[in-house]
Every structure is written in C-alpha cells, then in structure tokens.
C-alpha positions in Angstrom: 39.6 141.6 7.4 39.5 144.1 10.2 38.4 141.3 12.5 41.7 139.3 12.1 43.8 141.2 14.5 41.2 140.8 17.3 41.0 137.0 16.8 44.8 136.7 16.9 44.9 138.7 20.2 42.3 136.4 21.8 44.3 133.4 20.7 47.4 134.7 22.3 45.6 135.6 25.5 44.1 132.1 25.7 47.5 130.5 25.1 49.1 132.5 27.8 46.2 131.6 30.2 46.6 127.9 29.3 50.3 128.0 29.9 49.8 129.8 33.3 47.2 127.2 34.3 49.7 124.4 33.5 52.5 126.1 35.5 50.1 126.7 38.4 49.3 123.0 38.5 52.8 121.6 38.0 55.0 124.1 39.9 54.2 122.7 43.4 55.1 119.2 42.3 58.3 120.4 40.7 59.2 122.3 43.8 58.5 119.2 46.0 60.6 117.0 43.8 63.5 119.5 43.9 63.5 120.0 47.6 63.1 116.3 48.7 66.3 114.9 50.2 67.4 111.3 49.7 66.9 109.2 52.8 70.3 108.0 54.5 70.8 104.3 55.0 70.8 103.0 58.6 74.3 103.1 60.3 76.3 99.9 60.3 76.8 98.2 63.6 80.2 99.2 65.1 83.0 96.6 65.0 84.3 95.7 68.5 86.7 93.0 69.8 85.3 90.7 72.4 86.7 88.0 74.6 85.1 85.3 76.6 85.4 85.4 80.4 88.3 83.2 81.5 88.0 80.8 84.4 91.1 79.4 86.0 92.9 79.0 89.3 94.7 82.2 90.4 97.5 82.4 93.0 96.7 85.0 95.7 99.8 87.0 95.7 100.3 90.0 98.0 103.0 92.5 97.3 104.6 94.9 99.8 107.6 97.2 99.9 110.3 95.7 102.0 113.6 96.8 103.5 116.6 94.5 103.9 118.5 94.4 107.2 121.1 92.3 108.8 120.0 89.3 110.7 122.2 90.6 113.5 123.6 94.1 113.6 126.4 94.7 116.1 127.3 98.3 116.8 131.0 98.6 117.4 132.0 101.2 120.0 135.1 101.8 122.1 134.8 100.6 125.7 137.9 102.5 126.9 139.1 106.0 126.2 142.2 106.4 124.1 143.7 107.3 120.7 143.0 105.1 117.8 146.2 103.5 116.5 145.1 101.2 113.7 142.2 99.9 111.6 142.8 96.2 111.0 140.1 95.3 108.5 139.2 96.3 104.9 135.9 98.0 104.7 133.4 95.8 102.8 135.2 92.5 103.4 133.6 89.8 105.6 135.1 89.5 109.1 135.1 86.6 111.5 133.9 86.6 115.1 136.8 87.6 117.4 138.7 89.3 114.6 140.4 92.6 115.6 138.9 95.6 113.9 140.6 98.5 115.6 143.4 99.1 118.1 143.6 101.8 120.8 147.0 102.9 122.2 147.5 100.4 125.0 150.4 101.9 126.9 148.5 103.7 129.7 146.4 100.6 130.2 149.4 98.3 130.3 150.9 100.6 133.0 147.7 100.5 135.0 147.8 96.7 134.8 151.3 96.6 136.1 150.4 98.9 138.9 147.5 96.8 139.9 149.7 93.7 139.9 152.1 95.4 142.2 149.3 96.3 144.6 148.1 92.8 144.5 151.6 91.5 145.4 151.8 93.9 148.3 148.3 92.9 149.6 149.2 89.2 149.3 152.3 89.8 151.4 150.4 91.6 154.1 147.8 88.8 154.1 150.5 86.2 154.5 152.0 88.1 157.4 148.7 88.5 159.1 147.8 84.9 158.6 151.1 83.8 160.1 150.6 86.0 163.0 147.2 84.6 163.7 148.6 81.1 163.5 151.2 81.9 166.1 148.6 83.5 168.5 146.0 80.7 168.4 148.1 78.1 170.4 149.1 80.8 173.0 145.4 81.6 173.7 144.9 78.0 174.9 147.8 78.5 177.3 146.6 81.9 178.5 149.9 83.3 177.3 148.1 86.1 175.4 144.9 88.0 176.0 141.7 87.4 174.1 142.0 90.9 172.7 145.3 89.9 171.0 143.5 87.0 169.4 140.7 89.3 168.2 143.2 91.8 166.8 145.1 89.1 164.9 141.9 87.6 163.5 140.7 91.1 162.3 144.0 91.8 160.7 144.0 88.5 158.8 140.5 89.0 157.5 141.2 92.6 156.6 144.3 91.7 154.6 142.4 88.9 152.9 139.7 91.3 151.8 142.4 93.6 150.5 143.8 90.8 148.4 140.4 90.1 146.9 140.0 93.8 146.0 143.5 93.9 144.5 142.8 90.9 142.4 139.6 92.5 141.1 141.7 95.6 140.2 144.1 93.5 138.3 141.3 91.8 136.4 139.7 95.2 135.6 143.0 96.5 134.4 143.5 93.4 132.3 140.0 93.8 130.8 140.6 97.5 129.9 143.9 96.5 128.3 142.0 93.9 126.3 139.4 96.5 125.3 142.2 98.4 123.5 141.8 95.7 120.8 138.3 96.2 119.5 137.0 92.9 118.1 134.0 91.8 116.1 131.4 89.9 118.2 129.9 88.2 115.2 130.6 86.9 111.7 129.5 89.5 109.2 130.2 92.5 107.0 131.5 95.7 108.6 130.6 99.1 107.3 132.8 102.0 106.5 134.6 103.2 109.6 133.3 106.4 111.2 136.5 107.1 113.1 139.9 107.7 111.7 143.4 106.8 113.0 144.5 109.3 115.6 141.0 110.1 116.8 140.3 110.2 120.5 137.6 107.6 121.1 135.9 106.2 124.1 132.5 105.4 125.7 131.8 109.1 126.2 132.3 110.0 122.6 129.0 110.0 120.6 128.6 107.6 117.7 130.0 104.2 116.9 133.2 103.2 115.2 131.4 101.0 112.7 128.6 98.3 112.5 129.0 94.7 111.6 126.0 92.9 110.2 125.2 89.3 109.5 123.9 89.3 106.0 123.8 85.6 105.1 121.0 85.0 105.6 119.7 88.5 105.3 116.4 89.7 106.9 113.8 91.6 105.0 111.1 93.6 106.9 107.8 94.4 105.3 104.5 95.8 106.6 101.5 93.5 106.3 98.1 95.1 106.2 95.7 94.3 109.0 93.1 93.0 106.5 95.6 90.6 104.9 96.7 89.3 108.4 93.1 88.7 109.5 92.2 87.0 106.2 95.3 84.7 106.6 94.7 83.8 110.2 91.0 83.0 109.7 92.0 80.1 107.6 93.6 78.3 110.6 91.9 77.3 113.9 94.9 78.1 116.1 97.8 80.5 116.3 100.2 77.6 116.2 98.7 76.3 113.0 98.8 79.8 111.4 102.5 80.2 112.3 103.4 76.8 111.0 101.6 77.5 107.7 103.4 80.8 107.6 106.7 78.9 107.4 105.4 77.2 104.2 104.5 80.5 102.4 106.3 81.1 99.1 108.1 84.4 99.4 110.1 86.0 96.6 111.7 89.4 96.0 111.7 91.8 93.1 114.7 94.1 93.0 114.6 97.9 92.4 115.2 97.5 88.6 112.5 94.9 88.2 114.5 91.6 88.2 113.7 88.7 90.4 116.0 87.7 93.2 117.1 84.1 92.6 116.6 82.8 96.1 113.2 82.2 97.8 112.7 83.3 101.4 111.1 81.8 104.5 108.8 83.4 107.0 110.8 84.5 110.1 108.5 86.5 112.5 105.7 88.9 112.8 105.5 91.8 115.3 103.4 91.6 118.5 101.2 94.6 117.7 99.6 96.6 114.9 101.0 100.0 114.2 98.2 102.4 115.1 99.4 105.0 112.7 99.4 102.8 109.6 97.2 99.8 110.5 100.0 97.4 109.6 102.0 94.7 111.3 105.7 94.4 110.8 106.8 91.0 109.4 110.2 89.6 108.5 111.5 86.9 106.2 114.9 85.4 105.7 116.6 85.1 102.4 119.9 83.3 101.5 122.5 85.8 100.5 125.7 83.9 99.7 127.2 86.5 97.4 126.3 89.4 99.6 124.2 90.7 96.8 121.6 92.2 99.2 122.7 94.8 101.6 121.1 96.3 104.7 118.9 99.3 103.9 118.1 98.1 100.3 114.5 98.5 99.2 112.8 95.5 97.5 109.3 94.4 96.7 108.2 91.3 98.6 105.8 88.8 96.9 104.0 86.4 99.2 101.8 83.7 97.7 99.1 83.4 100.3 96.9 80.8 98.6 95.0 79.8 95.5 91.7 81.4 94.3 90.0 78.3 92.8 88.0 78.9 89.5 88.4 82.6 89.4 86.8 84.6 86.6 89.1 86.9 84.7 88.7 89.5 82.0 91.3 91.9 80.5 91.8 95.0 82.5 91.0 97.1 79.4 87.5 95.6 79.4 86.7 97.2 82.8 85.4 100.7 83.0 85.9 102.6 86.2 83.1 105.2 86.8 82.4 107.1 90.0 83.8 104.4 92.2 82.0 101.6 90.4 83.2 99.2 87.7 81.3 98.3 84.5 81.8 95.9 81.6 80.0 95.8 78.2 78.5 92.3 77.8 77.8 91.1 74.2 74.9 88.7 74.1 74.3 85.9 71.5 72.2 88.4 69.5 75.2 90.8 69.5 73.3 93.3 71.6 75.3 95.2 74.2 74.4 95.2 77.9 76.3 97.5 80.2 76.6 95.7 83.5 78.0 96.6 87.0 80.5 94.1 88.3 82.5 93.5 91.5 86.2 93.3 90.9 89.0 91.6 92.9 92.7 91.4 92.4 94.7 92.4 89.3 96.6 89.5 87.8 99.1 90.8 85.2 97.0 92.2 82.4 93.8 90.5 83.7 91.4 91.5 86.4 89.5 89.0 88.7 85.8 89.6 88.6 84.2 88.5 91.9 80.6 89.2 90.9 78.4 90.2 88.0 79.7 87.8 85.2 79.5 84.1 84.4 82.1 82.0 82.6 80.4 81.7 79.2 79.7 85.4 78.7 81.6 87.7 76.2 82.8 91.2 77.1 84.1 94.0 74.9 87.8 94.3 75.2 88.5 96.7 72.4 86.2 99.5 71.3 84.3 99.8 74.7 84.1 103.6 74.2 82.0 103.1 71.1 79.2 101.1 72.6 76.2 101.9 74.8 73.2 100.0 76.3 71.1 98.1 73.8 73.4 98.8 70.8 74.0 96.2 68.2 77.6 95.5 67.5 79.7 93.5 65.1 82.0 91.4 67.3 85.3 89.8 66.4 87.8 87.9 68.5 90.2 89.9 70.7 93.8 88.8 70.5 95.6 89.8 73.7 99.4 89.6 74.1 98.9 87.1 77.0 95.8 85.8 78.7 97.6 83.4 81.0 98.1 84.3 84.6 101.8 84.8 85.2 103.3 82.5 87.8 104.5 85.3 90.0 101.9 88.0 89.2 101.4 90.5 92.0 97.7 90.5 92.5 97.5 91.9 96.0 94.6 94.1 97.0 97.2 95.9 99.1 98.9 97.4 96.1 97.9 100.9 95.1 96.7 99.8 91.7 94.6 96.9 92.9 90.9 97.0 92.2 90.1 94.8 95.2 91.0 97.4 97.7 
C-alpha cells in the first residue's frame, strides 16, 4: 500500500513527458501551417482599345495666318491748302471713281484763276501788237527803208511776247488745276474709311496725315507668310518657274474666319514676293477672294488653307495613340499574340484627329488607342476595338507642318 503513491507519481511524470514529446514534434508543423500565406493568382491582362492603322489618300493642306487688305488702297490727301467746306460721302458706303469726297473753300483759287486769265489776255494783246509790228517792218527791210537793227528789235519783241503768252497760259492752267483740286475726288471704285479731318479744318499738302483712304475690296487681297520649306517643297515639283506659277493659280485656297466658320468663296493665287524675309525665313504671298457683300475688310485676320497636293496611301493613327517622349514619338503595337511592342515612329502632318505616320508602321498592324499608359514592352493585353468619333480625313483639315501643333515640323 505505501508503494501506490510512488507509482501514481511515475505515471503522471511519464504522461507529461509523452505529451511534451508530442508537442515538440507537432508544434513546428502547426506553426508552419499557421504562418503560410495563400499564393495570389497571376494578374489579369489589362484591357486596352486598339485600332488598325488606316491607309488612305490625304490632302496636303498648309495653314497660315493671313491679313486681308484692299486690292488697291488709295490714300486721299488735299493737294491745295484751304479750309474744308464739306464731306460729300457717307462713311462705309461704296464710292465710284471720280465721285467728290470732300470740298475745300474755292474762292481764293477762283480769284487766282481770274487773275491768271487777265494776265493771259494782256500778254496775248502784247503779242498781237508785236507780231503786227514785225509784219510791217519786214517789207520795209527789203526796200532799205528801215535798218537791220529795227528788224532785229521787232523780231525779238514778237518772240518775247509769244513766250509770255505761253507762260500766261500755263499759269491759267495751273490756277484751273488748283481750283479743280478743291474738289477732292476718289481715284478708284471702292470703300472709303472714316474721315480723319472735320469740316472747318485747315488742310493741305503740308498738313500731316490723310483725309481718308479708299480701298478696292471686291475682290479683296489676303496676304500670308509662306515658310521657306513649303516654298521649296512646292517648287521642286515643277521643272520651271513658269510651270510652278501656273500650277500656283490652280491651288485650292480657302479661308477660316476668326470665330471658326469657313468663308464661302474660294480664292486664287495672286503673287509671291521677290525675296525671303531674313528675320522670319518666310515669303510674303497673296491670294484674291471674291467679296461681293463687303464681308471681309482690310486689316481682318484670317486663317488661310492651301491644298498643296495629295499624300497618296498615307498611314494614319489616332493622335491619342502617339506618345511624345524627349523629342521622339512612340506607339504601342499589339501583335497577333496580344503582346505589346513599344516602337519608335516617324510622324508627319496632323489631319483632324489623326496623325500621319511616315515611318515605323505598316498598314495591317494594330496600335493601342486607349489605355496606352497601362502598357509596357512585352506585356500581354486584352484588346478590344477602339471606336473613335471620326476616323475619316476631313475634306478641309489643316495638316500643315507649318502649324505650331504639327508633328511634322
């Protein structure tokens, strides 16, 4: 009986040791199972919108800022000095050639004319007397009734008085012209500007400034500056200067007004300046536009569109598909295996919402048009068709490399 407690104690010790042994073996496994994280599934391929490269003919349209000006601008000035009596036209209305615009007080000029006429009459009378005297002396010379000196004196008097008559007639004509200049007329058909002199002002050739300006505005002339590169590119297409100028007359030239609307009449090439402006590297060119309603006015700013030719079979992609990076241009090309390839391309003109690609792409390739920021080289993507608002090239799209926004600069 005294041995029972010892046996129970040994049993308990053995049980505890057995439990500790089991815990020692199983605890690392339990800890490993508790700490192990569940592996994440591979990321899904990002969804992007792709578009196939477009191939079509594109009009080569240059756009420049232009300024309207009168075909002829006649500056109206007073040619004689006097006080302005009247203004005989309504500002802004068209006037005809020869129409009186202003009148200067004519009284002093009328008096000068009458005085000149009187002097002419006096000189004519003296001439008639000298001529009659010469006619009387000539027969007497043959009879030795008068001396040779008398003949010479009579001849000199006749010629002197004849010259005085010529001078008096010129004075009359000058006085008549000055009297006529008191009526200031328009030398051309056109539209006069607002008068810069008021009734009662003392005007004359010595006064600075003009009275007004009359401009022929139908047709109206539009000046615009052509870049030297565009000029060279155009002229290289023709073997001679004459052929180039003749072709220039066939250019399609249109205008965009300041608020964005299109002017309804097309223009024709008029002239190009003789030299390049060394400060800007441009040549000044001019085109004529019909202006029957006097809608365009001198000094008005417009945008000039010139269709210089056709780019046959041009490759185009949406502008949003092109990334500009450090002076270069990239597109994300999606292959048939839906793997992305980042590729450098050469860009040309912008055509509406599209961009001409001059190198680096082929017609049958696809490029990312939406979601380009999510892709990188070698990435798998899930493509779906891109639906643009318009993929067609607008008929009058400004795709000039001379525009500030053009990629072909």
